[in-house]
C-alpha positions as CSV (number, residue, x, y, z in Angstrom):
1,X,-19.5,-9.9,0.6
2,X,-18.6,-10.3,4.3
3,X,-16.6,-7.7,6.2
4,X,-13.1,-8.5,7.3
5,X,-12.8,-9.9,10.8
6,X,-11.8,-7.5,13.5
7,X,-9.2,-8.1,16.1
8,X,-8.3,-6.2,19.3
9,X,-4.7,-5.3,20.0
10,X,-3.5,-3.9,23.3
11,X,-0.5,-1.6,23.1
12,X,0.9,-0.8,26.5
13,X,3.4,1.9,27.6
14,X,7.0,0.8,27.6
15,X,10.5,2.4,27.8
16,X,11.6,4.1,24.5
17,X,12.0,1.7,21.6
18,X,15.4,0.7,20.3
19,X,17.3,-1.8,18.2
20,X,17.8,-3.0,14.7
21,X,15.0,-4.9,12.9
22,X,14.3,-6.2,9.4
23,X,11.0,-4.8,8.2
24,X,8.7,-7.3,6.5
25,X,8.6,-7.1,2.7
26,X,6.2,-4.7,1.0
27,X,3.1,-6.8,0.0
28,X,2.2,-4.2,-2.7
29,X,5.4,-4.8,-4.5
30,X,5.6,-8.5,-3.9
31,X,2.1,-9.1,-5.3
32,X,2.9,-7.2,-8.5
33,X,6.2,-9.0,-8.8
34,X,4.5,-12.5,-8.5
35,X,1.9,-11.5,-11.1
36,X,4.4,-10.3,-13.6
37,X,6.6,-13.4,-13.0
38,X,3.6,-15.5,-13.8
39,X,3.4,-13.8,-17.2
40,X,7.1,-13.9,-18.0
41,X,8.6,-16.7,-20.2
42,X,11.0,-18.6,-18.0
43,X,12.0,-18.8,-14.4
44,X,11.9,-15.8,-12.1
45,X,12.8,-15.4,-8.5
46,X,11.1,-13.2,-6.0
47,X,12.7,-12.8,-2.6
48,X,11.7,-10.9,0.6
49,X,8.0,-11.4,0.1
50,X,5.9,-11.1,3.2
51,X,3.4,-13.7,4.5
52,X,-0.2,-13.3,3.5
53,X,0.1,-13.7,-0.3
54,X,-1.3,-17.2,-0.4
55,X,-4.7,-16.3,-1.9
56,X,-2.9,-14.6,-4.8
57,X,-0.5,-17.5,-5.2
58,X,-3.4,-20.0,-5.3
59,X,-5.2,-18.0,-7.9
60,X,-2.1,-17.7,-10.2
61,X,-1.5,-21.4,-9.9
62,X,-5.2,-22.1,-10.8
63,X,-4.6,-19.9,-13.9
64,X,-1.7,-22.1,-15.0
65,X,1.5,-20.5,-13.6
66,X,3.8,-22.5,-11.3
67,X,4.9,-20.9,-8.1
68,X,7.1,-22.7,-5.7
69,X,7.9,-21.5,-2.2
70,X,11.6,-21.7,-1.3
71,X,11.3,-20.5,2.3
72,X,12.1,-17.2,4.0
73,X,9.9,-15.2,1.7
74,X,11.4,-16.5,-1.5
75,X,9.5,-17.8,-4.5
76,X,10.5,-19.6,-7.8
77,X,8.0,-18.8,-10.5
78,X,7.7,-20.4,-13.9
79,X,5.5,-18.1,-16.1
80,X,3.2,-18.9,-19.0
81,X,3.8,-15.9,-21.1
82,X,1.6,-12.9,-21.8
83,X,-1.9,-14.1,-22.8
84,X,-1.0,-17.6,-21.7
85,X,-3.2,-18.0,-18.6
86,X,-5.9,-20.7,-18.7
87,X,-9.5,-20.3,-17.7
88,X,-10.2,-21.0,-14.0
89,X,-12.6,-23.9,-13.5
90,X,-14.4,-22.3,-10.5
91,X,-14.5,-19.2,-8.3
92,X,-11.2,-17.4,-7.7
93,X,-11.6,-16.2,-4.1
94,X,-8.7,-14.0,-2.9
95,X,-10.3,-13.4,0.5
96,X,-9.5,-10.0,2.0
97,X,-6.7,-9.2,-0.5
98,X,-8.1,-6.2,-2.4
99,X,-4.9,-5.6,-4.3
100,X,-4.9,-9.2,-5.7
101,X,-8.6,-8.7,-6.7
102,X,-7.7,-5.5,-8.6
103,X,-4.6,-7.0,-10.4
104,X,-6.4,-10.2,-11.4
105,X,-9.5,-8.2,-12.6
106,X,-7.2,-6.2,-15.0
107,X,-5.2,-9.2,-16.0
108,X,-8.2,-11.4,-16.9
109,X,-10.0,-8.6,-18.8
110,X,-7.8,-9.2,-21.9
111,X,-7.2,-13.0,-21.5
112,X,-10.3,-14.4,-23.1
113,X,-12.7,-16.8,-21.4
114,X,-14.9,-16.3,-18.4
115,X,-13.7,-16.2,-14.7
116,X,-15.6,-15.7,-11.5
117,X,-13.5,-13.5,-9.1
118,X,-14.3,-12.3,-5.6
119,X,-12.9,-10.7,-2.5
120,X,-14.1,-9.6,0.9
121,X,-12.1,-6.3,0.9
122,X,-14.4,-3.4,1.5
123,X,-12.7,-1.1,-1.1
124,X,-13.6,-3.5,-3.9
125,X,-16.8,-1.6,-4.7
126,X,-14.9,1.6,-5.3
127,X,-12.4,-0.2,-7.5
128,X,-15.2,-1.7,-9.6
129,X,-16.8,1.7,-10.1
130,X,-13.6,3.3,-11.4
131,X,-11.9,0.4,-13.2
132,X,-14.6,-1.4,-15.0
133,X,-15.5,1.4,-17.5
134,X,-12.0,1.7,-19.1
135,X,-11.6,-2.1,-19.0
136,X,-14.9,-2.4,-20.8
137,X,-13.6,0.0,-23.5
138,X,-10.8,-2.5,-24.1
139,X,-13.4,-5.0,-25.0
140,X,-14.0,-6.9,-21.7
141,X,-17.5,-7.5,-20.2
142,X,-18.3,-7.8,-16.6
143,X,-21.3,-8.8,-14.4
144,X,-20.8,-7.6,-10.9
145,X,-23.3,-8.2,-8.1
146,X,-25.5,-5.2,-7.4
147,X,-26.9,-3.7,-4.2
148,X,-30.1,-2.4,-5.9
149,X,-29.0,1.2,-5.4
150,X,-26.7,1.6,-8.4
151,X,-23.6,0.2,-6.7
152,X,-21.7,-3.0,-7.4
153,X,-19.7,-5.4,-5.4
154,X,-18.1,-8.8,-5.8
155,X,-18.4,-11.6,-6.9
156,X,-17.5,-10.4,-10.4
157,X,-17.9,-12.4,-13.6
158,X,-15.1,-11.4,-15.9
159,X,-15.7,-12.0,-19.6
160,X,-12.3,-11.5,-21.1
161,X,-12.0,-10.3,-24.6
162,X,-9.9,-12.2,-27.3
163,X,-9.7,-9.0,-29.4
164,X,-8.7,-6.3,-26.9
165,X,-8.1,-2.7,-28.1
166,X,-5.8,-0.1,-26.6
167,X,-7.3,2.9,-24.8
168,X,-6.3,6.4,-23.7
169,X,-7.8,6.8,-20.2
170,X,-8.0,10.0,-18.3
171,X,-10.3,9.6,-15.3
172,X,-12.6,12.5,-14.3
173,X,-11.4,12.3,-10.7
174,X,-8.2,11.0,-9.0
175,X,-8.2,7.2,-8.6
176,X,-6.2,4.8,-6.6
177,X,-3.0,3.3,-8.1
178,X,-4.7,-0.1,-8.1
179,X,-6.9,1.1,-11.0
180,X,-3.8,2.2,-12.9
181,X,-2.1,-1.1,-12.2
182,X,-5.2,-3.1,-13.4
183,X,-5.2,-1.1,-16.7
184,X,-1.5,-1.6,-17.3
185,X,-1.7,-5.3,-16.7
186,X,-4.7,-5.5,-19.1
187,X,-2.7,-3.6,-21.7
188,X,0.1,-6.2,-21.7
189,X,-2.1,-8.4,-24.0
190,X,-3.4,-5.5,-26.2
191,X,-1.8,-4.7,-29.6
192,X,-0.7,-1.1,-29.6
193,X,-0.1,1.6,-26.9
194,X,-2.4,2.1,-23.9
195,X,-2.1,5.3,-21.9
196,X,-3.3,6.2,-18.4
197,X,-3.3,9.9,-17.5
198,X,-3.3,10.9,-13.9
199,X,-3.9,14.4,-12.6
200,X,-1.4,13.6,-9.8
201,X,1.0,10.7,-10.1
202,X,0.3,7.7,-7.8
203,X,2.7,5.1,-6.6
204,X,4.6,3.7,-9.6
205,X,5.5,0.2,-8.3
206,X,3.8,-1.4,-11.3
207,X,5.7,0.7,-13.9
208,X,9.0,0.0,-12.2
209,X,8.4,-3.8,-12.2
210,X,7.1,-3.8,-15.7
211,X,10.5,-2.3,-16.8
212,X,12.4,-4.9,-14.8
213,X,10.5,-7.6,-16.7
214,X,11.2,-6.1,-20.0
215,X,8.0,-4.2,-20.9
216,X,8.2,-0.9,-22.7
217,X,6.8,1.7,-20.3
218,X,7.1,5.5,-20.6
219,X,6.0,8.2,-18.3
220,X,5.9,11.9,-19.0
221,X,4.4,15.2,-18.0
222,X,1.7,16.6,-20.3
223,X,1.5,20.3,-21.2
224,X,-1.3,20.7,-18.6
225,X,0.8,19.2,-15.9
226,X,-0.9,15.8,-15.8
227,X,1.2,12.6,-15.7
228,X,0.8,10.1,-18.6
229,X,1.9,6.5,-18.3
230,X,2.0,4.5,-21.6
231,X,2.7,0.8,-22.3
232,X,3.2,-1.0,-25.6
233,X,1.3,-4.3,-25.4
234,X,1.8,-7.8,-26.8
235,X,5.5,-7.9,-26.0
236,X,6.8,-11.0,-24.2
237,X,8.1,-10.4,-20.7
238,X,11.6,-11.7,-19.7
239,X,12.2,-13.4,-16.3
240,X,13.6,-11.3,-13.6
241,X,15.0,-11.5,-10.0
242,X,13.1,-9.1,-7.7
243,X,14.3,-8.4,-4.2
244,X,11.3,-7.0,-2.4
245,X,12.2,-4.1,-0.1
246,X,10.9,-3.6,3.5
247,X,7.4,-2.1,3.7
248,X,7.6,1.7,4.0
249,X,4.2,1.8,5.7
250,X,5.3,-0.6,8.5
251,X,8.6,1.3,8.8
252,X,6.7,4.5,9.2
253,X,4.9,3.1,12.3
254,X,8.3,2.1,13.8
255,X,9.9,5.5,13.1
256,X,7.0,7.4,14.7
257,X,6.9,5.1,17.7
258,X,10.7,5.7,18.2
259,X,10.4,9.5,17.7
260,X,7.7,10.1,20.3
261,X,10.3,10.2,23.2
262,X,14.1,10.5,23.6
263,X,15.6,7.1,23.4
264,X,18.4,4.9,21.9
265,X,17.1,5.0,18.4
266,X,16.3,2.3,15.8
267,X,17.7,1.0,12.6
268,X,15.6,-0.5,9.7
269,X,17.7,-1.9,6.9
270,X,16.6,-2.2,3.2
271,X,13.4,-0.3,3.4
272,X,11.6,0.8,0.2
273,X,11.7,4.6,-0.2
274,X,9.7,5.1,-3.3
275,X,9.0,8.8,-3.6
276,X,5.3,8.2,-3.5
277,X,5.5,6.2,-0.2
278,X,7.8,8.4,2.0
279,X,6.0,11.6,2.5
280,X,6.2,10.9,6.2
281,X,10.0,11.3,6.3
282,X,10.3,15.0,5.5
283,X,7.5,15.8,8.0
284,X,9.4,14.0,10.8
285,X,12.6,15.9,9.8
286,X,10.6,19.2,10.0
287,X,9.4,18.2,13.5
288,X,13.0,17.8,14.7
289,X,14.1,14.3,13.8
290,X,17.5,14.2,12.2
291,X,18.7,12.5,9.0
292,X,17.1,9.0,8.5
293,X,19.3,7.4,5.8
294,X,20.3,8.0,2.2
295,X,18.5,6.5,-0.8
296,X,20.5,3.9,-2.6
297,X,20.0,1.2,-5.2
298,X,19.4,-2.4,-4.0
299,X,22.4,-4.7,-4.2
300,X,22.9,-6.0,-7.7
301,X,20.3,-3.6,-9.2
302,X,21.0,-0.6,-11.4
303,X,19.9,2.7,-9.8
304,X,17.7,3.4,-12.9
305,X,15.4,0.3,-12.4
306,X,13.5,-1.3,-9.6
307,X,12.6,0.2,-6.3
308,X,15.0,2.6,-4.4
309,X,15.8,1.5,-0.9
310,X,17.5,2.9,2.2
311,X,18.9,1.8,5.5
312,X,16.7,4.0,7.8
313,X,18.1,5.1,11.1
314,X,16.3,7.3,13.6
315,X,17.9,8.9,16.6
316,X,15.2,10.8,18.6
317,X,16.2,14.3,19.5
318,X,16.8,15.0,23.2
319,X,13.9,17.5,23.2
320,X,10.3,17.1,22.3
321,X,9.2,17.2,18.6
322,X,7.6,20.5,17.6
323,X,4.5,21.4,15.7
324,X,4.7,22.1,12.0
325,X,2.6,23.1,9.0
326,X,2.0,20.1,6.6
327,X,0.7,20.0,3.0
328,X,-1.4,16.9,3.4
329,X,-2.1,16.1,-0.3
330,X,1.0,13.8,-0.6
331,X,0.3,11.8,2.5
332,X,-1.2,8.3,2.4
333,X,-4.0,7.4,4.8
334,X,-1.6,5.6,7.1
335,X,0.8,8.6,7.0
336,X,-2.0,11.0,7.9
337,X,-2.6,9.0,11.2
338,X,1.1,8.7,11.9
339,X,1.7,12.5,11.5
340,X,-1.3,13.1,13.8
341,X,0.1,10.8,16.4
342,X,3.6,12.4,16.2
343,X,1.9,15.8,16.5
344,X,0.0,14.6,19.7
345,X,3.4,14.2,21.4
346,X,4.9,17.4,20.0
347,X,5.1,20.8,21.5
348,X,2.8,23.3,19.8
349,X,0.2,23.0,17.0
350,X,0.5,20.9,13.9
351,X,-1.8,21.9,11.0
352,X,-2.4,19.5,8.1
353,X,-3.9,21.6,5.2
354,X,-5.4,20.6,1.9
355,X,-6.7,17.2,2.8
356,X,-7.9,15.5,-0.4
357,X,-11.2,13.7,-0.4
358,X,-9.5,10.3,0.0
359,X,-8.0,11.5,3.3
360,X,-11.0,13.7,4.4
361,X,-13.2,10.6,4.5
362,X,-11.0,9.1,7.2
363,X,-10.8,12.3,9.3
364,X,-14.0,11.8,11.5
365,X,-12.8,8.3,12.6
366,X,-9.3,9.6,13.2
367,X,-10.5,12.6,15.2
368,X,-12.7,10.4,17.3
369,X,-9.9,8.0,18.1
370,X,-7.4,10.7,18.9
371,X,-9.9,12.5,21.1
372,X,-10.6,9.3,23.0
373,X,-6.9,9.0,23.8
374,X,-6.8,12.5,25.2
375,X,-5.4,14.4,22.2
376,X,-6.5,17.9,21.5
377,X,-7.6,17.7,17.9
378,X,-10.1,19.5,15.6
379,X,-11.0,19.3,11.9
380,X,-12.4,21.7,9.3
381,X,-13.4,21.2,5.6
382,X,-9.9,20.2,4.5
383,X,-7.8,20.9,7.6
384,X,-6.8,18.8,10.6
385,X,-5.2,20.5,13.6
386,X,-3.4,18.7,16.5
387,X,-2.0,20.4,19.5
388,X,0.4,18.9,22.0
389,X,2.3,19.9,25.1
390,X,5.5,18.0,24.4
391,X,4.3,14.9,26.4
392,X,2.5,11.8,25.2
393,X,-1.3,11.9,25.8
394,X,-3.2,9.8,28.4
395,X,-4.3,7.0,26.2
396,X,-6.5,4.5,28.2
397,X,-9.1,4.1,25.4
398,X,-10.5,1.5,23.1
399,X,-10.5,2.8,19.5
400,X,-12.0,1.1,16.4
401,X,-10.3,2.3,13.3
402,X,-9.5,1.2,9.7
403,X,-6.5,-1.1,9.2
404,X,-4.6,1.8,7.6
405,X,-5.0,3.9,10.7
406,X,-4.4,1.2,13.3
407,X,-0.5,1.1,13.3
408,X,-0.4,4.7,14.3
409,X,-2.4,3.9,17.5
410,X,-0.3,0.9,18.3
411,X,2.7,3.3,18.1
412,X,0.9,5.8,20.3
413,X,0.2,3.1,22.9
414,X,3.9,2.5,23.5
415,X,4.3,6.1,24.8
416,X,0.9,7.0,26.2
417,X,0.3,7.1,30.0
418,X,-2.1,4.2,29.8
419,X,-2.6,1.3,27.3
420,X,-4.6,1.8,24.1
421,X,-6.8,-1.0,22.8
422,X,-7.0,-0.9,19.0
423,X,-9.9,-2.8,17.3
424,X,-9.3,-3.2,13.6
425,X,-8.9,-5.8,10.8
426,X,-5.1,-5.2,11.0
427,X,-2.9,-8.2,10.6
428,X,0.0,-9.1,13.0
429,X,2.9,-7.5,11.0
430,X,2.8,-4.0,12.6
431,X,2.5,-5.4,16.2
432,X,5.3,-7.9,15.5
433,X,7.7,-5.3,14.2
434,X,7.1,-2.9,17.1
435,X,7.4,-5.7,19.6
436,X,10.8,-6.6,18.1
437,X,11.9,-3.1,19.0
438,X,10.7,-3.3,22.6
439,X,6.9,-2.7,22.4
440,X,4.4,-4.7,24.5
441,X,1.5,-5.3,22.1
442,X,-0.8,-8.3,22.7
443,X,-3.8,-9.6,20.9
444,X,-7.0,-10.3,22.8
């Protein structure tokens, strides 16, 4: 499995950002919507999808669904019904799209037949380790490639079962929401109720979309405080119209870039504000940024279904941001970097406490990159501390970081004293969004 290609982006200092920009659609929501539309009986419409979903679209078409691009991020999808996908004649390669790999692995586990599936995404090994055991309990069989050290990686031979059985799955450790999504998609073709129990709830995009397409999904707290998501399988899905909201992660990079210095402010209409994706917003408010928009239902959508959205507006305060105490457990990897970047320009010390393992793994890379840019930063076992003097740091460094961390350093480069070169597998969406607000980000 080859590593994703790296690119170098140069983010140069510019005047404070300002303007109104439409944020590209959330790929995590769009991908799930296309998969469920491919399983519905009838014609569905998905609008607002971002670019980059072509590997998933090709795979779904190979499996028998019909997806027709209508332009401007819109798709017409004719589904084949739950359990109606055909066997792929060759290798299904979704390239660097790790989410597509996860969704298809779950989907194919209960379809019957054999399919070879692969991806170049580096997180695929972690997904296989955590998702294959419960999928195997449903009746599927898998042959992943091995590294000789007890680990597995793509390509993956999926032997789907024609007689799947429901499971109650409670992982021994927290897992990514992609694993939960794979299990819920597999459960669509299983007679009976499948339940996935999470110690801490992860993003619920799949559950919301399943309800939009007519599936019976319930979620509840258990007596011990865990979160149980259940789905009743072998029910036909109805077609739906899904308006994909703007990507909350991309919006976060724009909000932080605009908050680093006093300026005219920015407006970002129709951004997804799922409660599991907006932990950054209250942190920015605590640092001194004012109200950033009210949550509302999308046009034509009941408030009880689909994704909540908001028209986000940020008017930077006339004074510098100030340091705060942050409970880090609710942050995503990208939000961790964005909070650290905001803290580097704030006055005082920001302390992020209680870093879970999924974030702690990224801390050494983040600390090294911040330090190279002139930021005063230190890390303990589960704590990250950033101290600023109310002014942006010097910058002037080349940093190599994970794609989730990269947008934060593009944002920092707009305010730093000297340009920051960001080497990453990051795509162009974050740079394009920031440039539309006045940034000067170029690709080498």
